[in-house]
C-alpha positions as CSV (number, residue, x, y, z in Angstrom):
1,A,94.4,89.2,141.2
2,L,95.2,87.7,137.9
3,I,93.1,90.2,136.0
4,K,95.0,93.0,137.8
5,E,98.3,91.4,137.0
6,L,97.2,91.1,133.3
7,E,96.4,94.8,133.3
8,E,99.8,95.7,134.7
9,R,101.6,93.5,132.2
10,E,99.6,95.0,129.3
11,R,100.3,98.5,130.5
12,D,104.0,97.6,130.5
13,V,103.7,96.4,126.9
14,A,101.9,99.6,125.9
15,A,104.5,101.9,127.5
16,L,107.4,100.0,125.9
17,A,105.7,99.9,122.5
18,I,105.2,103.7,122.6
19,A,108.8,104.2,123.7
20,G,110.0,101.9,120.8
21,R,107.9,103.8,118.3
22,E,109.3,107.2,119.5
23,L,112.9,105.8,119.3
24,D,112.2,104.5,115.8
25,Q,111.1,108.0,114.8
26,L,114.2,109.5,116.4
27,V,116.5,107.1,114.6
28,R,114.8,107.9,111.3
29,E,115.2,111.6,111.9
30,Q,118.8,111.2,113.1
31,T,119.6,109.1,110.0
32,R,118.2,111.9,107.9
33,V,120.3,114.6,109.7
34,A,123.5,112.5,109.4
35,G,122.8,112.0,105.7
36,E,122.4,115.7,105.2
37,L,125.6,116.5,107.0
38,R,127.5,114.0,104.8
39,T,126.1,115.6,101.7
40,R,127.1,119.1,103.0
41,Q,130.6,117.7,103.8
42,A,131.0,116.4,100.3
43,E,129.8,119.7,98.8
44,E,132.2,121.7,101.0
45,Q,135.0,119.4,100.1
46,Q,134.4,119.9,96.4
47,A,134.1,123.7,96.9
48,L,137.4,123.7,98.8
49,K,139.1,121.8,96.0
50,A,137.8,124.3,93.5
51,E,139.0,127.3,95.6
52,L,142.5,125.7,95.9
53,V,142.6,125.2,92.1
54,R,141.6,128.9,91.5
55,L,144.2,130.0,94.1
56,S,147.0,128.0,92.5
57,E,146.1,129.4,89.1
58,L,146.2,132.9,90.4
59,V,149.6,132.4,92.1
60,R,151.0,130.9,88.9
61,A,149.7,133.8,86.8
62,A,151.0,136.4,89.2
63,Y,154.4,134.7,89.2
64,V,154.7,134.6,85.4
65,M,153.5,138.2,85.1
66,G,155.8,139.3,87.8
67,R,158.9,137.9,86.2
68,A,158.1,139.3,82.7
69,D,156.8,142.7,83.6
70,G,159.3,143.2,86.4
71,L,162.1,142.7,84.0
72,R,160.6,145.2,81.5
73,M,160.3,147.8,84.3
74,L,164.0,147.4,85.0
75,L,165.0,147.6,81.3
76,N,162.6,150.4,80.4
77,Q,162.3,153.1,83.1
78,E,161.5,155.8,80.6
79,D,157.8,154.8,80.5
80,P,156.3,155.8,83.9
81,L,152.6,155.1,82.7
82,R,153.4,151.5,81.8
83,A,155.2,151.1,85.1
84,S,152.2,152.4,86.9
85,R,149.9,150.0,85.1
86,I,152.1,147.1,86.0
87,I,152.2,148.1,89.6
88,S,148.3,148.3,89.5
89,Y,148.2,144.8,88.1
90,F,150.4,143.6,91.0
91,V,148.2,145.3,93.5
92,Y,145.1,143.7,91.9
93,F,146.6,140.2,91.8
94,N,147.8,140.6,95.4
95,R,144.3,141.6,96.6
96,E,142.7,138.7,94.6
97,R,145.2,136.3,96.0
98,V,144.5,137.5,99.6
99,G,140.8,137.1,98.9
100,R,141.2,133.6,97.6
101,I,143.4,132.6,100.6
102,R,140.7,133.9,102.9
103,A,138.0,132.0,101.0
104,V,140.1,128.8,101.3
105,E,140.5,129.3,105.0
106,A,136.8,129.9,105.5
107,R,135.9,126.7,103.5
108,A,138.4,124.7,105.5
109,E,137.0,126.1,108.8
110,R,133.4,125.2,107.7
111,L,134.6,121.7,106.7
112,A,136.2,121.2,110.1
113,L,132.9,122.3,111.8
114,L,130.9,120.0,109.6
115,A,133.2,117.1,110.4
116,G,132.7,117.7,114.1
117,D,129.0,117.9,113.7
118,A,128.9,114.7,111.7
119,E,131.0,112.9,114.3
120,R,128.6,114.0,117.1
121,E,125.5,113.1,115.1
122,A,127.0,109.7,114.3
123,E,127.7,109.1,118.0
124,R,124.1,110.1,118.8
125,L,122.8,107.7,116.2
126,V,124.8,104.8,117.7
127,D,123.5,105.7,121.2
128,L,119.9,105.8,119.9
129,A,120.4,102.4,118.1
130,K,121.6,100.9,121.4
131,K,118.5,102.3,123.3
132,Q,116.3,101.0,120.4
133,D,117.7,97.4,120.8
134,A,117.4,97.6,124.6
135,T,113.7,98.7,124.4
136,R,113.0,95.9,121.9
137,S,114.4,93.4,124.3
138,L,112.4,94.8,127.2
139,L,109.2,94.7,125.0
140,I,109.9,91.0,124.2
141,D,110.3,90.2,127.9
142,A,107.1,92.1,128.8
143,K,105.1,90.2,126.2
144,R,106.5,87.0,127.5
145,E,105.5,87.9,131.0
146,R,102.0,88.9,129.8
147,A,101.6,85.6,127.9
148,A,102.5,83.7,131.1
149,V,99.8,85.6,133.1
150,L,97.3,84.9,130.3
151,V,98.0,81.1,130.6
152,D,97.4,81.3,134.3
153,L,94.2,83.3,133.8
154,E,92.8,80.8,131.3
155,R,93.6,78.0,133.6
156,A,91.8,79.7,136.4
157,I,88.6,80.0,134.3
158,S,87.9,76.3,134.5
159,T,84.3,76.2,133.5
160,G,82.3,77.6,130.6
161,E,79.8,79.2,133.1
162,E,82.6,81.3,134.6
163,D,83.7,82.3,131.1
164,V,80.2,83.5,130.1
165,A,79.8,85.4,133.3
166,S,83.1,87.1,132.6
167,L,82.0,88.0,129.1
168,R,78.7,89.4,130.4
169,H,80.6,91.4,133.0
170,D,82.9,92.9,130.4
171,A,80.0,93.8,128.1
172,E,78.2,95.5,130.9
173,N,81.3,97.4,131.9
174,L,81.6,98.7,128.3
175,R,78.0,99.7,128.2
176,L,78.3,101.6,131.4
177,L,81.4,103.3,130.2
178,V,79.8,104.4,126.9
179,E,76.8,105.7,128.8
180,H,79.0,107.7,131.2
181,L,81.0,109.1,128.3
182,R,77.8,110.0,126.4
183,Q,76.4,111.9,129.3
184,R,79.6,113.9,129.5
185,A,79.9,114.7,125.8
186,Q,79.9,118.4,125.2
187,I,81.6,118.9,121.9
188,R,78.7,119.4,119.5
189,A,79.4,123.1,119.0
190,E,83.1,122.6,118.3
191,L,82.3,120.0,115.7
192,D,79.8,122.1,113.8
193,V,82.6,123.6,111.8
194,Q,84.0,120.3,110.6
195,Q,83.7,119.6,106.9
196,E,81.1,116.9,107.1
197,P,79.1,115.5,110.0
198,F,79.6,111.9,111.0
199,A,76.0,111.0,110.0
200,Q,76.6,112.1,106.4
201,R,79.6,109.8,106.1
202,R,77.4,106.6,106.4
203,G,78.8,104.0,104.0
204,R,81.8,106.1,103.1
205,L,84.0,105.8,106.2
206,A,87.4,104.1,105.9
207,W,88.0,101.1,108.1
208,P,90.5,101.8,110.9
209,L,92.9,99.2,109.6
210,L,94.1,99.4,106.0
211,E,93.8,95.6,105.4
212,G,91.7,94.4,108.4
213,R,89.5,91.4,107.5
214,V,86.3,91.0,109.5
215,R,86.8,88.0,111.7
216,A,83.6,88.4,113.8
217,A,80.7,90.4,112.2
218,F,78.3,92.7,114.0
219,G,75.4,90.7,115.5
220,S,77.1,87.4,115.1
221,P,76.9,85.1,118.2
222,R,79.8,84.9,120.6
223,V,80.3,81.1,120.7
224,G,78.7,79.4,123.7
225,S,77.8,82.7,125.5
226,G,74.4,83.6,124.4
227,L,75.8,87.1,123.6
228,V,76.3,88.7,120.2
229,W,79.0,91.0,118.9
230,D,78.0,94.7,119.3
231,G,80.9,95.7,117.1
232,V,83.3,93.8,114.8
233,L,86.6,92.0,115.3
234,L,89.2,92.8,112.6
235,A,92.2,90.7,112.0
236,A,95.4,92.7,112.7
237,R,99.1,92.5,112.9
238,E,100.8,93.4,116.2
239,G,101.9,97.0,116.1
240,E,99.8,97.8,113.0
241,E,98.6,101.4,112.8
242,V,95.0,102.0,113.9
243,R,93.4,105.1,112.3
244,A,90.5,107.3,113.4
245,V,87.6,106.9,111.0
246,H,86.4,110.5,111.4
247,N,87.3,113.8,113.1
248,G,86.6,114.0,116.8
249,R,88.0,114.2,120.3
250,V,89.4,111.4,122.4
251,V,87.2,110.9,125.5
252,Y,88.6,107.6,126.8
253,A,92.1,106.2,126.5
254,D,92.8,103.5,129.1
255,W,92.8,99.8,129.9
256,L,89.4,98.2,130.3
257,R,88.8,94.6,131.3
258,G,87.8,92.5,128.3
259,F,88.9,95.1,125.8
260,G,92.4,95.9,126.9
261,M,93.9,99.2,125.8
262,L,90.7,101.0,124.6
263,L,90.3,104.3,122.8
264,V,87.0,106.1,122.4
265,I,86.5,109.0,120.1
266,D,83.5,111.4,120.3
267,H,82.4,112.6,116.9
268,G,79.5,114.8,118.1
269,D,75.7,114.5,117.7
270,G,75.8,111.3,119.9
271,Y,78.2,109.4,117.7
272,M,81.2,107.6,119.1
273,T,83.7,105.0,117.8
274,L,85.5,102.5,119.9
275,Y,88.9,100.8,119.2
276,G,89.9,97.9,121.6
277,H,92.5,95.3,122.1
278,N,95.3,97.7,121.1
279,E,98.9,97.2,122.0
280,A,99.4,100.9,122.7
281,L,97.4,104.1,122.6
282,L,99.0,107.1,120.9
283,K,96.4,109.7,121.9
284,E,95.3,111.0,125.3
285,V,91.9,112.2,126.6
286,G,91.1,115.6,125.3
287,E,93.1,115.4,122.2
288,W,91.5,116.2,118.9
289,V,92.1,113.8,116.0
290,S,91.4,114.0,112.3
291,A,90.0,111.3,110.0
292,N,92.7,108.8,109.0
293,E,95.1,110.0,111.8
294,V,97.0,107.2,113.6
295,V,95.6,106.9,117.1
296,A,96.8,103.5,118.3
297,L,98.9,100.4,117.5
298,S,96.9,97.1,117.2
299,G,97.6,94.2,119.5
300,N,96.0,91.5,121.7
301,S,95.4,93.3,125.0
302,G,92.5,92.4,127.1
303,G,93.4,88.8,127.3
304,R,93.3,87.9,123.6
305,G,95.6,85.3,122.1
306,D,95.9,86.7,118.6
307,A,96.2,90.3,117.5
308,M,92.7,91.7,116.8
309,L,91.0,95.1,116.7
310,Y,87.6,95.5,118.3
311,F,85.9,98.3,116.4
312,A,82.5,99.6,117.3
313,I,80.2,102.5,116.5
314,R,77.6,103.9,119.0
315,R,74.8,106.5,118.5
316,N,73.5,107.7,121.8
317,G,74.9,104.5,123.4
318,E,73.2,102.2,120.9
319,P,75.4,99.8,118.8
320,L,75.5,100.4,115.0
321,D,76.8,97.9,112.4
322,P,80.2,99.2,111.3
323,S,79.9,97.4,108.0
324,A,77.0,99.7,107.1
325,W,79.2,102.7,107.7
326,C,82.6,101.7,106.4
327,G,83.3,100.8,102.9
């Protein structure tokens, strides 16, 4: 019952972590949009000022010319050609003035529309920020509930024998899962076109964490259990981005006892990589991923106290030492 409750609490944490990440992305995008609108507002404001200056200059010039040339027309009506030219100037200035007035009106209208857009985007940003804060609070509560369940679970496992039996059970579950996934793997043909097969990347793969230090090496004993590590444990920070080490397709993305939120990627030709103890999984079964693509957020699911990433490589179900593949 406690294992099931732990699973439920860790699924809650995963869902809230994903929601929080999505809200963070929305806030960043909304901030960018609001910034662009403010820039456009400032540009339109400057353009409107320039149009008003040009219009005032035109009106002033027309007024001065109108007074001088109008007086000449009244005093000298014997020169019809000159009078015609003056009338043409008046017509030109009037058209130009009308055009400038329309330009000013258009600028003012655009500025008003931008002001409305900016106000709506600012309101949306405030709303997103509120949702962001609410989600963070829910995530903190979910982690607190998960920690309480973990304390009860550790108290229930009162003897070392029960703990070892649990570890053996978890290891066997993982072995059976990998074997099941291996038998279902049918992506060799699709992966033939990738730039470089997984096998040729030996020693040149990047680690799934940018700064993950190996806390438990491949083949090292699991204290007091008689078992050895069939992968590595990497030190992590909660919420740190976990990246795929190579191109492939997600064949498992779910909670598994002992490993928490587990992601398995099939790279073809029998090769698979496993990423366990995540806080949240960002990919679903069937999705294709590229090398270095973010696929999960690290955490402590599966009953761990500290944030760790379980990382393993399999070839036809057999464990391989990740340190020989990643550099």
